[in-house]
C-alpha positions as CSV (number, residue, x, y, z in Angstrom):
1,M,-68.5,29.9,41.9
2,A,-67.6,27.0,44.0
3,A,-65.1,25.7,41.5
4,A,-63.8,28.9,41.2
5,S,-63.4,29.8,44.5
6,L,-61.4,26.3,45.1
7,L,-59.1,27.3,42.4
8,F,-58.1,30.5,44.1
9,A,-57.4,28.9,47.4
10,G,-55.3,26.0,45.6
11,C,-53.3,29.3,44.1
12,Q,-53.1,31.0,47.3
13,A,-51.4,28.0,48.7
14,L,-48.6,27.8,46.2
15,T,-45.5,28.9,47.8
16,P,-44.2,32.0,45.5
17,P,-41.4,31.6,43.6
18,E,-38.0,31.8,44.4
19,T,-35.0,33.0,42.1
20,L,-31.4,32.3,42.6
21,L,-28.7,34.4,40.9
22,R,-25.3,34.0,40.9
23,G,-21.7,34.6,40.2
24,E,-18.1,35.2,41.2
25,T,-16.6,38.5,42.5
26,M,-13.3,38.9,44.8
27,G,-12.2,35.3,44.1
28,S,-15.2,33.9,45.6
29,A,-18.8,32.6,44.5
30,W,-21.9,34.6,45.2
31,T,-25.7,34.3,45.3
32,V,-28.8,36.4,45.2
33,K,-31.9,34.6,46.6
34,I,-35.1,36.9,45.8
35,A,-38.5,35.5,46.8
36,G,-41.9,36.5,45.0
37,A,-42.1,37.9,41.9
38,L,-39.1,39.8,40.0
39,P,-39.0,43.6,39.6
40,A,-37.1,42.8,36.6
41,P,-35.5,40.4,34.1
42,A,-33.4,38.1,35.8
43,A,-30.5,38.4,34.0
44,Q,-30.8,42.0,34.4
45,L,-30.7,41.9,37.7
46,Q,-27.6,39.6,37.8
47,A,-25.9,41.5,35.8
48,G,-26.7,44.7,37.9
49,A,-25.6,42.7,41.0
50,Q,-22.2,42.0,39.2
51,A,-21.5,45.5,38.4
52,R,-21.8,46.6,42.0
53,F,-19.5,44.0,42.9
54,E,-16.7,45.0,40.5
55,A,-16.8,48.4,41.1
56,V,-16.4,47.7,44.7
57,D,-13.5,45.5,44.0
58,Q,-12.3,48.0,41.7
59,A,-11.9,50.4,44.5
60,L,-10.6,48.2,47.3
61,S,-8.3,45.4,46.0
62,T,-5.5,44.8,47.1
63,Y,-4.6,42.3,44.1
64,R,-5.5,44.8,41.7
65,P,-2.5,47.6,41.0
66,S,-5.1,49.9,39.2
67,S,-7.6,49.8,42.3
68,A,-8.4,53.0,44.1
69,L,-6.7,51.6,47.1
70,S,-3.8,50.2,45.1
71,R,-2.9,53.8,43.9
72,F,-3.5,55.1,47.3
73,S,-0.9,52.8,49.0
74,A,1.7,53.2,46.4
75,E,1.6,57.1,47.0
76,E,4.6,58.2,49.0
77,S,4.6,61.9,49.7
78,G,2.9,61.6,52.6
79,E,0.7,64.8,51.8
80,W,-3.1,64.6,51.3
81,V,-3.9,63.1,48.2
82,P,-7.4,63.1,46.4
83,I,-9.3,59.5,46.5
84,E,-12.6,58.0,45.3
85,A,-15.4,58.7,47.6
86,E,-16.0,54.5,47.5
87,L,-12.4,54.1,49.1
88,G,-13.0,57.4,51.3
89,A,-16.0,56.1,52.9
90,V,-14.7,52.6,53.8
91,L,-11.4,53.9,54.9
92,A,-13.3,56.1,57.2
93,Y,-15.3,53.5,58.7
94,G,-11.9,51.4,59.0
95,L,-10.2,54.1,60.9
96,S,-13.4,54.8,63.1
97,L,-13.4,51.0,64.5
98,A,-9.5,51.1,64.6
99,E,-9.7,53.9,67.5
100,R,-13.3,52.3,68.8
101,S,-11.3,48.7,69.3
102,D,-7.8,50.3,70.8
103,G,-6.3,49.3,67.4
104,A,-7.1,45.7,67.2
105,Y,-8.7,46.5,64.2
106,D,-5.6,48.1,61.9
107,V,-6.2,49.2,58.4
108,T,-2.2,48.9,57.9
109,V,-1.7,45.6,59.4
110,G,-0.9,44.3,55.8
111,P,2.9,44.1,55.9
112,L,2.3,41.6,58.9
113,V,-0.1,39.6,56.9
114,D,2.1,39.5,54.3
115,L,5.1,38.8,56.1
116,W,3.2,35.2,57.6
117,G,2.2,34.2,54.3
118,F,-1.3,35.4,53.9
119,G,-0.8,37.9,51.8
120,P,-1.4,38.4,47.9
121,G,1.7,37.2,47.5
122,P,3.1,33.5,47.6
123,A,2.1,31.3,50.2
124,Q,4.6,30.2,52.5
125,Q,4.6,28.1,55.6
126,R,6.9,29.3,58.1
127,V,7.6,31.6,61.4
128,P,9.1,34.7,60.2
129,D,12.4,35.6,62.5
130,A,11.6,38.5,65.5
131,A,13.8,40.9,63.7
132,D,11.4,40.8,60.6
133,I,8.4,41.1,62.5
134,A,9.6,43.8,64.1
135,A,10.8,45.3,61.3
136,A,7.4,44.9,59.9
137,R,5.7,46.7,62.7
138,T,7.7,49.9,62.2
139,R,5.2,50.1,58.9
140,V,2.0,49.6,60.9
141,G,-0.4,51.5,63.0
142,W,-3.7,53.1,61.9
143,R,-2.4,56.5,63.5
144,K,-0.2,56.5,60.5
145,V,-3.6,57.1,57.8
146,E,-5.7,60.0,57.9
147,V,-8.9,60.7,56.2
148,D,-10.5,64.1,55.5
149,A,-14.3,64.8,56.6
150,T,-15.5,65.1,53.0
151,Q,-14.2,61.5,52.5
152,T,-12.8,62.3,49.0
153,R,-8.6,62.9,50.1
154,A,-6.6,60.9,52.6
155,R,-2.8,61.2,53.4
156,K,-0.7,58.4,55.1
157,Q,3.0,58.3,55.9
158,P,5.5,56.6,53.5
159,N,6.0,53.1,53.3
160,V,2.6,52.1,54.9
161,R,0.3,50.2,53.1
162,V,-3.8,50.0,53.7
163,D,-5.4,46.8,53.6
164,L,-9.4,47.0,53.8
165,S,-9.9,43.2,52.5
166,S,-12.1,42.7,56.0
167,L,-14.2,45.2,54.7
168,G,-14.5,44.5,50.8
169,K,-16.6,42.1,50.6
170,G,-19.3,43.4,52.9
171,R,-19.1,46.3,51.1
172,G,-20.0,44.7,48.3
173,V,-22.7,43.0,49.8
174,D,-24.2,46.3,50.6
175,R,-23.5,47.5,47.4
176,V,-25.6,44.8,45.8
177,A,-28.3,45.2,48.5
178,E,-28.9,49.0,47.7
179,Y,-29.2,48.4,44.0
180,L,-31.9,45.4,44.8
181,D,-33.7,48.3,47.1
182,S,-33.3,50.7,43.9
183,A,-34.3,47.9,41.4
184,G,-37.5,47.2,43.4
185,A,-36.7,44.0,45.2
186,T,-38.5,43.9,48.7
187,N,-37.5,40.1,49.9
188,Y,-34.1,38.7,49.3
189,L,-30.8,37.1,50.7
190,I,-27.4,38.0,49.4
191,D,-24.4,35.8,50.1
192,L,-20.6,36.4,49.2
193,S,-18.5,34.0,51.0
194,G,-20.4,33.7,54.2
195,K,-21.2,37.1,54.3
196,L,-24.6,37.6,54.3
197,R,-27.6,40.5,54.3
198,A,-31.6,39.7,54.2
199,R,-34.1,42.2,53.6
200,G,-38.2,40.7,53.9
201,H,-38.7,37.7,54.0
202,N,-38.4,34.2,52.0
203,A,-40.7,32.6,49.6
204,A,-42.6,31.0,52.6
205,G,-43.8,34.4,53.8
206,K,-41.0,33.7,56.8
207,P,-38.0,35.7,57.9
208,W,-34.6,34.3,56.3
209,R,-33.1,31.5,58.6
210,V,-29.1,31.1,58.1
211,A,-26.8,28.9,59.9
212,V,-24.0,30.0,61.9
213,E,-21.1,28.7,60.1
214,Q,-19.1,26.1,62.3
215,P,-15.3,25.6,63.1
216,G,-13.6,23.0,60.7
217,A,-14.8,20.6,58.2
218,D,-17.5,18.6,60.4
219,N,-19.1,19.0,64.1
220,A,-17.1,16.1,65.6
221,A,-15.9,18.4,68.6
222,G,-19.3,18.9,69.9
223,A,-20.7,22.3,68.8
224,M,-24.4,22.3,68.1
225,P,-24.9,24.1,65.0
226,A,-26.4,27.5,65.6
227,S,-29.1,29.1,63.3
228,I,-30.5,32.7,63.5
229,E,-33.2,34.6,62.0
230,L,-32.0,37.3,60.0
231,R,-34.6,40.5,59.8
232,D,-33.6,43.3,57.6
233,A,-29.8,42.6,59.2
234,S,-26.2,41.1,58.0
235,V,-24.3,38.6,59.7
236,A,-20.7,37.6,59.1
237,T,-18.4,35.1,60.8
238,A,-14.3,35.3,61.0
239,G,-12.1,32.1,61.9
240,D,-8.8,30.9,62.5
241,Y,-9.9,27.6,60.6
242,R,-9.3,28.2,57.0
243,R,-5.8,29.8,56.1
244,Y,-3.3,28.5,58.7
245,F,-0.4,26.2,59.0
246,E,1.3,24.4,61.8
247,V,4.9,24.2,62.7
248,D,6.0,21.9,65.6
249,G,2.2,21.4,66.5
250,R,1.5,24.9,66.5
251,H,-1.2,26.8,65.3
252,Y,-0.5,29.9,63.2
253,S,-3.2,31.4,61.5
254,H,-4.0,34.7,59.0
255,I,-5.8,36.4,61.9
256,I,-3.0,38.5,63.2
257,D,-2.8,41.0,66.3
258,P,-1.4,44.2,65.4
259,H,-0.5,44.6,69.2
260,T,2.3,41.3,68.8
261,G,2.9,41.1,65.3
262,Y,2.0,37.3,65.4
263,P,-1.2,35.7,64.9
264,V,-3.8,35.3,67.7
265,T,-3.0,32.4,70.4
266,H,-6.4,32.5,72.3
267,T,-8.9,29.8,72.3
268,T,-11.5,31.4,70.1
269,V,-11.8,29.8,67.1
270,S,-14.6,31.8,65.4
271,A,-16.5,34.9,65.7
272,T,-19.6,35.7,64.4
273,A,-21.4,39.3,64.4
274,L,-24.5,40.5,63.1
275,G,-25.0,44.2,62.2
276,A,-27.1,46.6,60.0
277,T,-24.8,46.2,57.1
278,C,-22.5,43.8,56.2
279,M,-19.4,46.2,56.0
280,E,-20.3,46.4,59.6
281,A,-20.8,42.8,60.2
282,D,-17.6,41.5,58.5
283,A,-15.5,43.9,60.5
284,L,-16.7,43.7,63.6
285,A,-16.6,39.9,63.4
286,T,-12.7,40.3,62.6
287,V,-12.4,42.4,65.6
288,L,-13.8,40.3,68.2
289,M,-11.5,37.5,66.5
290,V,-8.5,39.1,67.3
291,M,-9.3,40.0,70.7
292,P,-9.0,37.9,73.6
293,P,-12.5,36.2,74.4
294,A,-13.0,38.2,77.4
295,T,-12.2,41.3,76.1
296,A,-14.3,40.8,72.6
297,M,-17.1,39.9,74.7
298,R,-16.5,43.2,76.9
299,L,-16.6,45.1,73.7
300,A,-19.6,43.6,71.9
301,D,-21.6,44.2,75.1
302,Q,-20.5,47.6,75.5
303,L,-21.5,48.4,72.2
304,R,-24.4,45.9,71.7
305,I,-23.5,43.6,69.5
306,P,-24.7,40.7,68.8
307,A,-21.9,38.2,68.5
308,L,-21.3,34.8,69.0
309,L,-18.0,33.4,69.9
310,I,-16.8,29.9,69.4
311,G,-14.0,28.8,71.6
312,R,-11.6,25.8,71.3
313,G,-11.0,23.2,74.4
314,E,-12.1,19.5,74.7
315,R,-15.6,20.6,72.9
316,Y,-16.0,23.6,71.0
317,Q,-17.9,26.1,73.4
318,P,-20.4,28.8,71.8
319,T,-20.6,32.1,73.9
320,P,-23.1,34.4,73.1
321,S,-23.2,38.2,73.6
322,A,-26.3,39.6,75.4
323,A,-27.8,41.2,72.7
324,W,-27.3,37.9,70.4
325,P,-30.7,36.7,69.5
326,T,-32.4,33.9,71.3
327,Q,-34.7,31.6,68.9
């Protein structure tokens, strides 16, 4: 009996297994960590996750001419047209966020993103002419797009294109989370290019701990790495340090302010937001990155968004919102 008791105690002390699934989608790598026993064979779960990512990409991709979004953007009648439910739900959220952010978030900003060389076309590193920026702005404006309450039809003004790139990856993560829930997984962490969603706990029985992405290749400018416990929530970071170019010593990033037509010029280098869903966290991080820091922090506190802004200066300066977790 004593030997059996010791054997049982030793088994209890062992850390439960953690399984890593991985793949590629939307031009990025994805991983899923599942703690504990798998509810289905790993190959089946990997294939199921990949299928959910691909379904979202087929609905929302700006790179696929056959995607539901590309087909809607090509529509020039100005009339109501049927759209897929997946596109309708994401578009409805994007338009609601545009209204709440007073247009800082704009699903029609694509022509400006393309003009600055950050779109699907060939990359370029030049400052567009002011006249070209003004012309592109005539095609931009979230009020030029409508989706009805059923989310199965929408309309837009001719020559307006919808871009949901800042929602697509987060939506894909959410769809994979729904799949894992339905499969019976209760402890997992999904990561698609820094867009993360967690449920339950890790293999050690503790909340999933994730690091907040820091600007640049290293931490030489002085920002201390931040980490948080992610409890049944999502987190995403937007920043101006990945896709950018410099001309005459001036920094131009892919974060375009729809109100001006130019890349943002304020001191925020990255914005991190937590949300109930990854799509929400992804979009909120973009909104907070577009807004000047004081305006972004007011919005975060008004909407009780857990957010962390990192500002550029002699040293990187992290500024948390009132709802940001202190751990």
